[in-house]
TORTORKOL-504311 format. One record per residue (C-alpha): y negated, z negated, x negated. Coordinates in steps of 0.25 Angstrom, whole numbers. Last residue first. Layout:
SITE     c2     c3     c1
SITE      Y      Z      X
...
//
This chain:
SITE     c2     c3     c1
SITE   -278   -329   -426
SITE   -286   -340   -420
SITE   -278   -353   -418
SITE   -284   -365   -409
SITE   -279   -379   -410
SITE   -282   -392   -402
SITE   -279   -387   -389
SITE   -276   -400   -379
SITE   -290   -402   -375
SITE   -298   -394   -385
SITE   -298   -379   -390
SITE   -299   -367   -381
SITE   -302   -353   -387
SITE   -312   -343   -380
SITE   -312   -336   -389
SITE   -317   -327   -400
SITE   -315   -329   -415
SITE   -326   -325   -424
SITE   -325   -323   -439
SITE   -336   -323   -449
SITE   -334   -319   -464
SITE   -338   -304   -461
SITE   -352   -308   -454
SITE   -356   -308   -440
SITE   -342   -311   -435
SITE   -329   -304   -436
SITE   -319   -305   -424
SITE   -306   -314   -425
SITE   -294   -315   -417
SITE   -286   -307   -427
SITE   -292   -315   -439
SITE   -297   -308   -451
SITE   -312   -311   -448
SITE   -318   -316   -462
SITE   -320   -331   -461
SITE   -333   -337   -467
SITE   -338   -341   -453
SITE   -328   -343   -441
SITE   -334   -342   -427
SITE   -325   -345   -416
SITE   -328   -342   -401
SITE   -327   -346   -388
SITE   -320   -360   -391
SITE   -318   -367   -379
SITE   -317   -382   -382
SITE   -310   -391   -373
SITE   -313   -406   -373
SITE   -302   -417   -375
SITE   -301   -414   -390
SITE   -290   -418   -401
SITE   -294   -413   -414
SITE   -297   -398   -416
SITE   -290   -386   -422
SITE   -295   -372   -425
SITE   -286   -363   -432
SITE   -290   -349   -437
SITE   -277   -341   -440
SITE   -269   -332   -449
SITE   -272   -338   -462
SITE   -279   -350   -457
SITE   -294   -354   -455
SITE   -294   -367   -450
SITE   -304   -373   -439
SITE   -306   -387   -437
SITE   -311   -395   -426
SITE   -313   -411   -425
SITE   -316   -414   -410
SITE   -325   -427   -410
SITE   -324   -438   -401
SITE   -333   -441   -389
SITE   -335   -456   -384
SITE   -350   -455   -384
SITE   -350   -441   -379
SITE   -341   -444   -368
SITE   -351   -454   -362
SITE   -362   -444   -364
SITE   -355   -432   -357
SITE   -365   -422   -361
SITE   -355   -417   -371
SITE   -346   -413   -361
SITE   -332   -409   -364
SITE   -333   -417   -376
SITE   -324   -418   -389
SITE   -336   -417   -398
SITE   -335   -406   -409
SITE   -331   -406   -424
SITE   -329   -396   -435
SITE   -321   -392   -446
SITE   -319   -378   -453
SITE   -308   -374   -461
SITE   -303   -362   -471
SITE   -307   -368   -484
SITE   -321   -368   -477
SITE   -322   -364   -463
SITE   -336   -360   -456
SITE   -333   -362   -440
SITE   -341   -359   -428
SITE   -333   -363   -415
SITE   -339   -358   -403
SITE   -338   -365   -390
SITE   -337   -366   -376
SITE   -337   -379   -371
SITE   -349   -378   -362
SITE   -364   -379   -366
SITE   -374   -376   -354
SITE   -375   -391   -350
SITE   -382   -392   -364
SITE   -394   -383   -359
SITE   -396   -369   -355
SITE   -387   -363   -365
SITE   -383   -348   -364
SITE   -374   -343   -373
SITE   -364   -354   -372
SITE   -355   -354   -385
SITE   -356   -369   -388
SITE   -354   -371   -403
SITE   -344   -379   -411
SITE   -346   -380   -426
SITE   -337   -378   -438
SITE   -337   -383   -452
SITE   -331   -380   -466
SITE   -342   -370   -470
SITE   -355   -375   -465
SITE   -362   -369   -454
SITE   -376   -364   -454
SITE   -389   -364   -446
SITE   -402   -357   -448
SITE   -411   -359   -436
SITE   -408   -349   -425
SITE   -419   -338   -424
SITE   -433   -338   -419
SITE   -440   -341   -431
SITE   -433   -332   -440
SITE   -423   -338   -449
SITE   -420   -333   -464
SITE   -411   -341   -474
SITE   -412   -341   -488
SITE   -400   -348   -495
SITE   -399   -359   -505
SITE   -386   -362   -512
SITE   -375   -371   -511
SITE   -368   -364   -500
SITE   -365   -350   -497
SITE   -371   -344   -484
SITE   -362   -337   -474
SITE   -367   -329   -462
SITE   -359   -335   -449
SITE   -370   -329   -439
SITE   -374   -341   -431
SITE   -370   -353   -440
SITE   -374   -346   -453
SITE   -363   -350   -462
SITE   -362   -359   -473
SITE   -352   -361   -485
SITE   -353   -374   -491
SITE   -361   -380   -503
SITE   -375   -382   -497
SITE   -384   -371   -492
SITE   -398   -372   -495
SITE   -409   -366   -487
SITE   -420   -357   -491
SITE   -429   -354   -479
SITE   -433   -341   -471
SITE   -441   -338   -459
SITE   -455   -344   -462
SITE   -463   -356   -458
SITE   -456   -369   -460
SITE   -443   -377   -457
SITE   -433   -366   -457
SITE   -420   -372   -452
SITE   -408   -372   -461
SITE   -397   -380   -453
SITE   -383   -383   -458
SITE   -371   -385   -448
SITE   -358   -392   -451
SITE   -360   -406   -458
SITE   -368   -413   -447
SITE   -379   -404   -443
SITE   -384   -399   -457
SITE   -399   -399   -461
SITE   -408   -391   -469
SITE   -423   -392   -470
SITE   -428   -406   -477
SITE   -415   -407   -487
SITE   -414   -393   -491
SITE   -429   -391   -493
SITE   -429   -404   -501
SITE   -418   -401   -510
SITE   -407   -412   -509
SITE   -397   -401   -503
SITE   -397   -395   -517
SITE   -391   -408   -523
SITE   -377   -405   -515
SITE   -370   -418   -516
SITE   -376   -423   -503
SITE   -371   -411   -495
SITE   -370   -416   -481
SITE   -381   -426   -481
SITE   -388   -417   -492
SITE   -390   -406   -481
SITE   -399   -414   -472
SITE   -390   -419   -461
SITE   -392   -418   -445
SITE   -381   -427   -440
SITE   -382   -440   -448
SITE   -374   -452   -447
SITE   -368   -462   -437
SITE   -365   -460   -422
SITE   -351   -455   -424
SITE   -354   -444   -433
SITE   -345   -435   -425
SITE   -352   -437   -411
SITE   -366   -432   -417
SITE   -358   -419   -424
SITE   -353   -417   -409
SITE   -367   -416   -404
SITE   -370   -405   -413
SITE   -356   -397   -409
SITE   -360   -400   -395
SITE   -375   -395   -398
SITE   -370   -383   -405
SITE   -373   -372   -393
SITE   -385   -381   -390
SITE   -391   -378   -404
SITE   -389   -363   -403
SITE   -396   -363   -390
SITE   -407   -371   -396
SITE   -408   -362   -408
SITE   -407   -349   -401
SITE   -416   -351   -389
SITE   -427   -360   -396
SITE   -429   -350   -407
SITE   -430   -338   -397
SITE   -440   -346   -389
SITE   -448   -350   -401
SITE   -448   -336   -406
SITE   -452   -330   -392
SITE   -464   -339   -390
SITE   -468   -354   -389
SITE   -467   -357   -375
SITE   -453   -356   -373
SITE   -451   -366   -384
SITE   -458   -377   -377
SITE   -470   -379   -386
SITE   -482   -382   -377
SITE   -495   -383   -385
SITE   -498   -396   -391
SITE   -507   -407   -384
SITE   -496   -411   -376
SITE   -486   -415   -387
SITE   -474   -407   -391
SITE   -458   -408   -389
SITE   -447   -399   -392
SITE   -434   -408   -393
SITE   -421   -406   -401
SITE   -414   -420   -405
SITE   -402   -417   -414
SITE   -411   -407   -422
SITE   -405   -396   -429
SITE   -409   -385   -419
SITE   -422   -392   -420
SITE   -425   -384   -433
SITE   -423   -371   -426
SITE   -432   -376   -415
SITE   -443   -381   -426
SITE   -443   -367   -433
SITE   -446   -360   -419
SITE   -456   -370   -416
SITE   -463   -368   -429
SITE   -464   -353   -428
SITE   -468   -354   -413
SITE   -479   -364   -416
SITE   -481   -379   -413
SITE   -495   -385   -408
SITE   -497   -398   -412
SITE   -489   -411   -411
SITE   -475   -411   -406
SITE   -468   -401   -415
SITE   -460   -389   -413
SITE   -448   -399   -410
SITE   -451   -412   -409
SITE   -442   -418   -419
SITE   -427   -422   -419
SITE   -417   -434   -419
SITE   -403   -436   -415
SITE   -398   -443   -429
SITE   -404   -457   -427
SITE   -398   -465   -438
SITE   -409   -465   -448
SITE   -403   -456   -458
SITE   -401   -445   -447
SITE   -415   -449   -444
SITE   -420   -445   -457
SITE   -413   -431   -456
SITE   -421   -428   -443
SITE   -433   -431   -449
SITE   -430   -423   -461
SITE   -428   -412   -451
SITE   -442   -414   -445
SITE   -449   -413   -458
SITE   -450   -397   -458
SITE   -453   -397   -443
SITE   -464   -407   -444
SITE   -470   -399   -457
SITE   -469   -386   -450
SITE   -479   -392   -439
SITE   -479   -396   -424
SITE   -481   -410   -427
SITE   -471   -422   -425
SITE   -472   -433   -414
SITE   -459   -440   -415
SITE   -447   -438   -423
SITE   -437   -439   -412
SITE   -426   -449   -411
SITE   -414   -453   -404
SITE   -410   -466   -398
SITE   -401   -478   -397
SITE   -391   -480   -409
SITE   -401   -471   -417
SITE   -411   -482   -416
SITE   -404   -490   -426
SITE   -414   -489   -438
SITE   -427   -487   -431
SITE   -434   -477   -422
SITE   -447   -473   -415
SITE   -447   -460   -407
SITE   -436   -462   -398
SITE   -427   -451   -391
SITE   -419   -457   -381
SITE   -405   -453   -375
SITE   -396   -463   -369
SITE   -381   -459   -371
SITE   -374   -466   -359
SITE   -387   -466   -350
SITE   -383   -476   -338
SITE   -397   -480   -336
SITE   -394   -494   -344
SITE   -390   -485   -356
SITE   -405   -479   -355
SITE   -411   -493   -355
SITE   -402   -497   -366
SITE   -407   -485   -374
SITE   -421   -487   -371
SITE   -419   -501   -376
SITE   -414   -497   -389
SITE   -424   -486   -390
SITE   -436   -495   -387
SITE   -430   -505   -398
SITE   -429   -493   -408
SITE   -443   -490   -406
SITE   -448   -504   -408
SITE   -441   -508   -420
SITE   -451   -502   -430
SITE   -462   -512   -423
SITE   -451   -523   -425
SITE   -457   -531   -437
SITE   -473   -526   -435
SITE   -470   -531   -421
SITE   -468   -544   -425
SITE   -455   -550   -418
SITE   -458   -564   -411
SITE   -445   -562   -404
SITE   -452   -553   -393
SITE   -462   -545   -401
SITE   -474   -550   -407
SITE   -486   -542   -412
SITE   -490   -544   -426
SITE   -488   -529   -430
SITE   -498   -524   -419
SITE   -492   -513   -410
SITE   -493   -497   -412
SITE   -502   -487   -415
SITE   -507   -494   -428
SITE   -503   -508   -427
SITE   -496   -507   -441
SITE   -509   -503   -447
SITE   -507   -490   -455
SITE   -505   -492   -470
SITE   -491   -487   -469
SITE   -484   -501   -471
SITE   -495   -511   -471
SITE   -496   -521   -482
SITE   -501   -535   -483
SITE   -500   -537   -468
SITE   -509   -548   -461
SITE   -502   -549   -447
SITE   -510   -552   -435
SITE   -507   -565   -428
SITE   -498   -567   -416
SITE   -498   -569   -401
SITE   -486   -566   -395
SITE   -482   -581   -393
SITE   -495   -584   -385
SITE   -490   -574   -374
SITE   -501   -573   -364
SITE   -496   -572   -350
SITE   -498   -559   -342
SITE   -509   -552   -334
SITE   -518   -551   -346
SITE   -519   -536   -347
SITE   -531   -532   -356
SITE   -540   -521   -349
SITE   -547   -512   -358
SITE   -535   -513   -367
SITE   -537   -515   -382
SITE   -524   -511   -389
SITE   -516   -519   -398
SITE   -510   -513   -410
SITE   -518   -501   -416
SITE   -518   -493   -402
SITE   -510   -481   -397
SITE   -497   -488   -398
SITE   -484   -483   -402
SITE   -471   -492   -403
SITE   -465   -487   -411
SITE   -460   -483   -397
SITE   -469   -472   -394
SITE   -457   -463   -388
SITE   -444   -465   -382
SITE   -439   -451   -376
SITE   -429   -454   -365
SITE   -416   -449   -360
SITE   -410   -442   -348
SITE   -422   -446   -339
SITE   -419   -449   -324
SITE   -434   -450   -319
SITE   -440   -461   -311
SITE   -427   -470   -310
SITE   -425   -468   -325
SITE   -440   -473   -327
SITE   -436   -487   -320
SITE   -423   -487   -327
SITE   -430   -485   -340
SITE   -439   -497   -336
SITE   -428   -506   -332
SITE   -421   -505   -344
SITE   -433   -506   -353
SITE   -436   -519   -346
SITE   -422   -524   -346
SITE   -421   -522   -361
SITE   -434   -527   -364
SITE   -433   -540   -358
SITE   -428   -547   -371
SITE   -441   -543   -378
SITE   -438   -536   -392
SITE   -443   -521   -385
SITE   -456   -527   -382
SITE   -462   -517   -373
SITE   -477   -512   -376
SITE   -488   -514   -366
SITE   -498   -502   -363
SITE   -512   -497   -361
SITE   -511   -483   -358
SITE   -497   -477   -355
SITE   -497   -468   -367
SITE   -499   -480   -377
SITE   -509   -492   -377
SITE   -505   -505   -382
SITE   -509   -520   -376
SITE   -499   -530   -380
SITE   -496   -540   -369
SITE   -504   -554   -370
SITE   -503   -563   -382
SITE   -517   -558   -387
SITE   -516   -553   -400
SITE   -501   -552   -403
SITE   -500   -544   -390
SITE   -488   -546   -382
SITE   -476   -535   -380
SITE   -471   -530   -367
SITE   -458   -536   -362
SITE   -462   -546   -351
SITE   -451   -542   -342
SITE   -461   -541   -330
SITE   -472   -535   -339
SITE   -463   -524   -343
SITE   -457   -522   -328
SITE   -472   -520   -323
SITE   -477   -512   -335
SITE   -465   -503   -334
SITE   -465   -502   -320
SITE   -480   -498   -318
SITE   -486   -503   -306
SITE   -486   -517   -313
SITE   -498   -512   -322
SITE   -503   -498   -320
SITE   -510   -499   -334
SITE   -500   -506   -342
SITE   -492   -495   -349
SITE   -479   -497   -355
SITE   -477   -493   -370
SITE   -463   -489   -374
SITE   -463   -474   -372
SITE   -453   -466   -363
SITE   -454   -449   -364
SITE   -444   -443   -354
SITE   -431   -436   -356
SITE   -425   -427   -346
SITE   -412   -418   -345
SITE   -411   -403   -342
SITE   -402   -395   -334
SITE   -412   -389   -325
SITE   -406   -397   -314
SITE   -410   -409   -322
SITE   -424   -404   -323
SITE   -424   -403   -307
SITE   -420   -417   -307
SITE   -432   -421   -315
SITE   -440   -412   -306
SITE   -435   -420   -294
SITE   -440   -433   -300
SITE   -454   -430   -300
SITE   -462   -428   -314
SITE   -477   -426   -310
SITE   -478   -434   -297
SITE   -467   -444   -303
SITE   -475   -447   -315
SITE   -464   -456   -321
SITE   -465   -470   -327
SITE   -456   -478   -337
SITE   -468   -476   -347
SITE   -483   -475   -340
SITE   -489   -462   -346
SITE   -497   -460   -332
SITE   -484   -459   -325
SITE   -474   -453   -335
SITE   -469   -439   -335
SITE   -480   -434   -345
SITE   -477   -445   -356
SITE   -467   -434   -363
SITE   -457   -427   -354
SITE   -444   -421   -359
SITE   -435   -410   -355
SITE   -420   -409   -360
SITE   -409   -399   -361
SITE   -415   -386   -365
SITE   -409   -373   -369
SITE   -418   -362   -372
SITE   -416   -349   -363
SITE   -430   -347   -361
SITE   -428   -349   -345
SITE   -421   -363   -349
SITE   -433   -366   -357
SITE   -443   -363   -347
SITE   -435   -370   -336
SITE   -435   -382   -345
SITE   -450   -382   -346
SITE   -452   -379   -331
SITE   -445   -390   -328
SITE   -452   -400   -337
SITE   -466   -393   -332
SITE   -462   -397   -318
SITE   -460   -411   -322
SITE   -474   -413   -325
SITE   -484   -413   -336
SITE   -476   -409   -348
SITE   -486   -413   -357
SITE   -479   -419   -369
SITE   -468   -410   -372
SITE   -452   -410   -371
SITE   -440   -402   -372
SITE   -427   -406   -377
SITE   -416   -397   -382
SITE   -401   -403   -381
SITE   -396   -413   -391
SITE   -400   -424   -381
SITE   -389   -419   -371
SITE   -378   -423   -380
SITE   -381   -438   -378
SITE   -385   -445   -391
SITE   -375   -452   -399
SITE   -380   -466   -404
SITE   -383   -468   -418
SITE   -375   -478   -427
SITE   -375   -493   -427
SITE   -386   -495   -438
SITE   -376   -498   -448
SITE   -368   -486   -444
SITE   -380   -478   -446
SITE   -382   -483   -460
SITE   -368   -481   -464
SITE   -370   -466   -458
SITE   -381   -464   -467
SITE   -373   -469   -480
SITE   -363   -458   -476
SITE   -372   -447   -473
SITE   -378   -448   -486
SITE   -366   -443   -491
SITE   -363   -447   -507
SITE   -358   -460   -502
SITE   -365   -471   -493
SITE   -371   -484   -496
SITE   -378   -491   -484
SITE   -390   -500   -488
SITE   -396   -511   -479
SITE   -409   -517   -484
SITE   -415   -529   -476
SITE   -428   -533   -482
SITE   -435   -542   -472
SITE   -445   -541   -461
SITE   -460   -539   -464
SITE   -470   -530   -469
SITE   -461   -520   -476
SITE   -462   -513   -490
SITE   -452   -504   -496
SITE   -454   -498   -510
SITE   -447   -487   -514
SITE   -448   -483   -529
SITE   -447   -469   -536
SITE   -461   -470   -540
SITE   -465   -471   -525
SITE   -458   -473   -512
SITE   -466   -484   -504
SITE   -459   -487   -491
SITE   -467   -494   -481
SITE   -462   -503   -469
SITE   -465   -508   -456
SITE   -454   -519   -453
SITE   -442   -514   -446
SITE   -432   -518   -457
SITE   -419   -514   -462
SITE   -421   -507   -474
SITE   -409   -497   -472
SITE   -404   -490   -486
SITE   -394   -479   -484
SITE   -387   -474   -496
SITE   -382   -462   -503
SITE   -372   -458   -514
SITE   -376   -447   -525
SITE   -374   -457   -536
SITE   -389   -457   -538
SITE   -391   -463   -524
SITE   -396   -455   -512
SITE   -404   -463   -502
SITE   -405   -464   -487
SITE   -416   -473   -483
SITE   -418   -481   -470
SITE   -431   -489   -466
SITE   -430   -481   -453
SITE   -444   -483   -445
SITE   -448   -474   -434
SITE   -460   -468   -428
SITE   -469   -463   -439
SITE   -475   -467   -452
SITE   -485   -459   -460
SITE   -490   -471   -467
SITE   -504   -471   -473
SITE   -501   -468   -484
SITE   -493   -458   -490
SITE   -478   -453   -489
SITE   -482   -441   -483
SITE   -476   -442   -468
SITE   -480   -432   -458
SITE   -487   -436   -446
SITE   -488   -429   -432
SITE   -487   -442   -423
SITE   -489   -456   -428
SITE   -482   -467   -418
SITE   -477   -477   -429
SITE   -464   -483   -432
SITE   -466   -490   -446
SITE   -458   -485   -459
SITE   -470   -481   -469
SITE   -469   -472   -481
SITE   -475   -472   -494
SITE   -471   -460   -503
SITE   -460   -454   -511
SITE   -451   -444   -503
SITE   -439   -448   -494
SITE   -432   -434   -493
SITE   -432   -427   -479
SITE   -444   -419   -480
SITE   -458   -419   -474
SITE   -459   -433   -469
SITE   -461   -437   -455
SITE   -456   -451   -457
SITE   -447   -461   -450
SITE   -442   -465   -459
SITE   -436   -471   -473
SITE   -426   -459   -475
SITE   -421   -451   -486
SITE   -420   -453   -501
SITE   -415   -445   -514
SITE   -427   -449   -522
SITE   -418   -457   -532
SITE   -412   -470   -536
SITE   -422   -478   -525
SITE   -430   -490   -531
SITE   -431   -499   -520
SITE   -444   -509   -519
SITE   -446   -520   -510
SITE   -458   -525   -501
SITE   -459   -535   -490
SITE   -473   -538   -484
SITE   -475   -546   -471
SITE   -468   -559   -473
SITE   -466   -557   -488
SITE   -456   -551   -497
SITE   -460   -543   -509
SITE   -448   -537   -518
SITE   -449   -529   -529
SITE   -434   -525   -529
SITE   -424   -520   -519
SITE   -416   -509   -524
SITE   -406   -499   -519
SITE   -397   -488   -525
SITE   -396   -495   -539
SITE   -385   -487   -548
SITE   -371   -492   -553
SITE   -365   -483   -542
SITE   -371   -492   -531
SITE   -382   -501   -533
SITE   -390   -511   -523
SITE   -401   -517   -531
SITE   -409   -530   -527
SITE   -420   -535   -537
SITE   -426   -549   -536
SITE   -434   -553   -547
SITE   -427   -562   -552
SITE   -414   -561   -546
SITE   -409   -546   -547
SITE   -398   -543   -537
SITE   -389   -531   -539
SITE   -380   -526   -527
SITE   -367   -517   -529
SITE   -364   -505   -521
SITE   -351   -498   -516
SITE   -345   -512   -513
SITE   -330   -516   -515
SITE   -321   -527   -511
SITE   -329   -530   -498
SITE   -334   -543   -492
SITE   -338   -544   -478
SITE   -352   -544   -474
SITE   -358   -555   -465
SITE   -370   -550   -459
SITE   -366   -536   -458
SITE   -377   -527   -451
SITE   -373   -517   -442
SITE   -386   -514   -434
SITE   -389   -521   -422
SITE   -404   -518   -421
SITE   -404   -511   -407
SITE   -399   -521   -404
SITE   -400   -535   -410
SITE   -400   -537   -424
SITE   -415   -540   -425
SITE   -423   -534   -437
SITE   -428   -545   -445
SITE   -442   -551   -446
SITE   -445   -561   -457
SITE   -442   -576   -453
SITE   -428   -578   -462
SITE   -435   -590   -469
SITE   -429   -585   -482
SITE   -436   -572   -480
SITE   -428   -559   -481
SITE   -421   -550   -490
SITE   -408   -543   -485
SITE   -399   -533   -492
SITE   -388   -527   -484
SITE   -377   -518   -491
SITE   -368   -507   -487
SITE   -358   -499   -493
SITE   -346   -508   -496
SITE   -351   -516   -484
SITE   -361   -526   -479
SITE   -364   -530   -494
SITE   -374   -541   -489
SITE   -386   -544   -498
SITE   -395   -556   -494
SITE   -409   -560   -500
SITE   -416   -571   -495
SITE   -431   -574   -497
SITE   -440   -585   -501
SITE   -454   -583   -506
SITE   -459   -574   -495
SITE   -471   -568   -502
SITE   -485   -569   -496
SITE   -491   -555   -499
SITE   -506   -554   -504
SITE   -512   -541   -501
SITE   -519   -532   -511
SITE   -509   -521   -510
SITE   -497   -531   -512
SITE   -499   -545   -517
SITE   -488   -555   -520
SITE   -487   -569   -514
SITE   -480   -582   -515
SITE   -473   -581   -528
SITE   -461   -590   -531
SITE   -451   -580   -526
SITE   -438   -581   -519
SITE   -425   -573   -515
SITE   -413   -581   -511
SITE   -401   -573   -512
SITE   -389   -570   -503
SITE   -377   -561   -506
SITE   -366   -556   -496
SITE   -354   -547   -497
SITE   -348   -553   -510
SITE   -353   -567   -508
SITE   -365   -573   -515
SITE   -375   -582   -508
SITE   -387   -589   -514
SITE   -392   -579   -524
SITE   -406   -582   -529
SITE   -417   -572   -530
SITE   -430   -569   -536
SITE   -442   -563   -529
SITE   -456   -558   -536
SITE   -454   -543   -538
SITE   -468   -540   -543
SITE   -464   -537   -557
SITE   -456   -525   -555
SITE   -441   -525   -560
SITE   -435   -529   -573
SITE   -420   -533   -571
SITE   -418   -548   -576
SITE   -410   -556   -567
SITE   -398   -548   -561
SITE   -388   -553   -550
SITE   -376   -543   -547
SITE   -370   -542   -534
SITE   -357   -536   -536
SITE   -349   -526   -527
//
């Protein structure tokens, strides 16, 4: 690998910096970056330039490079290195004999190019660097890019437009790439790109600053309002999943959620008492729709004060009754602590004792916000006492109601004022903090063109450590998730389960995600699959949207289609708000009930296999894949309608849900043989097919040739506890073989064993006189009630014909596992 220094390339004239190299080893290069100019203008504003900068290039691995540009005084904000930000950076990289890239640094004016296969794959040019404005331009090779979220964009591909990354509570909004910004709950400055060579890379702009990305005229301009430029590049091969896995390894991977979290969740804002919860669960069970988790929104709290329970409406005995019905319970938990009850409220009392609440930059007294509890304080997640406070308060809540997981909301943080609120009664019962006073910041540029204090905290507010809120705003959600994870661990939870709204790179180690307050519309149904794909890149694979829509009234057709799509969501929850009509599936008519019965039953029958796919990936990589993730060399998978509406669970099962009104769709089948999972109907690959699916039927789902899946054979499934160790093998051999995986677990709900579980590798071989099934060593027993082999004519003695001529059915029971690793069918 070479670092090449160039002098005379032609670049945009407003690039003002030149470089001088000061250190040069194979794995580490350092440059002084300097300019003689003092200011530059942007949008009519004068920007005072940092005149002396440092450029550092670390070749961390043969396929990983780290580029940093920072102020010479090293005063600009950097993301801390302590948890949850303990990413796998390489401070002193070792030298390798070969690198998969080379870097060119033009000295005057500065241009940085990362090249692979003799073409430039990443650029830093047109640099502007100041305390409150940083800009550079990257020139993508093509338009094949995905990521830079969180955004509610119709379609998965990253399109031209102006996009903002700034965590914000903004419900029911769809991204259009125009001003003002349509940014929502999370910030993930992460971009997956396809190179001209067909290889893929992931770029992580490691900054928490509010950011705009201007993608116009084939150029991508990044603008932040603080921090430093810190670029991580992860270079993969021709499979996008390789680069994604490298990025996830850098983050530290994602956590394995508990098995029960994959069950069906029911929630609604407006469940006024626990009797309603009991009735909802019983109605689902009466209508033969599996359910495992019941949720409550704000309703369970005492006057909406967090860490409290209204025991008159939600007595403990009713939660015990719910457990007897076989369901778990998850409550909402926001971050803002109400002040109206003073020390009578435990959250307020402990918070003031530990002094963990944020202070106002205007007054030096505690910052005055307003959220669901009314007048509220906000915890400072950088405060050294926050861990003890958060643990104490979760124990306090758990003492009132033994929750199984938590729903962590409003943690952008959301505030109902623009900055500080003007309370009727100001509380001055604590010392004034002169060190928290701070002047407002005059920004030459506002990402999103919406005031940074809008519906949140002011950007000049100071957190512990003298961190400006503008620098750590996008970190608030992950800090909340990290301490909530630790608090649940302190309660004895082995696999803490929390669904969080605001996320940042690394959140997947501690939490899962739902996509926030969507609308009951066909657009939100359609775009939700792209959101699931985005979070596969971002390292939070367990994700889902509110099924049937959170805001507005749903309808039976929309809800039927949403149930079918949600079959593939890792996180499957029906939830809507208190102003919309109730949308429990059993309340929406016969077609919705049928759709729920059939699709959720099928989902449950495959959940052990689905969970095994999560275990197989070993906490890194994508689970729900757009087709081009698995077939990257097939250009037909890059068509928008294929990319946006079709998926693969792992590599084995393809879904082709219908995401608009109507009963037919065109779906593309890549190069393989495909079989309808239910009937065994064969569809040839490398062509489009027209599929029919009525609203009340099972979503179109197909098994890929060369693979097999394991399905529970239980006919009546009430909840996950209904699932036993009786299974059906569904196989689709190619070249006389099919392979599959299954977790070696007797009890999938045993969380300690799940974390240590190994994978059973299963192979089905078609021989002249026998069908042979072999498995790797297994401690658990698998009772095989039935074996379906698609694409195989029934010519064997033990065989029965299936739906189609080339279907073979073998009736059991057969036993595999423990000391039996081979099964012969004659």
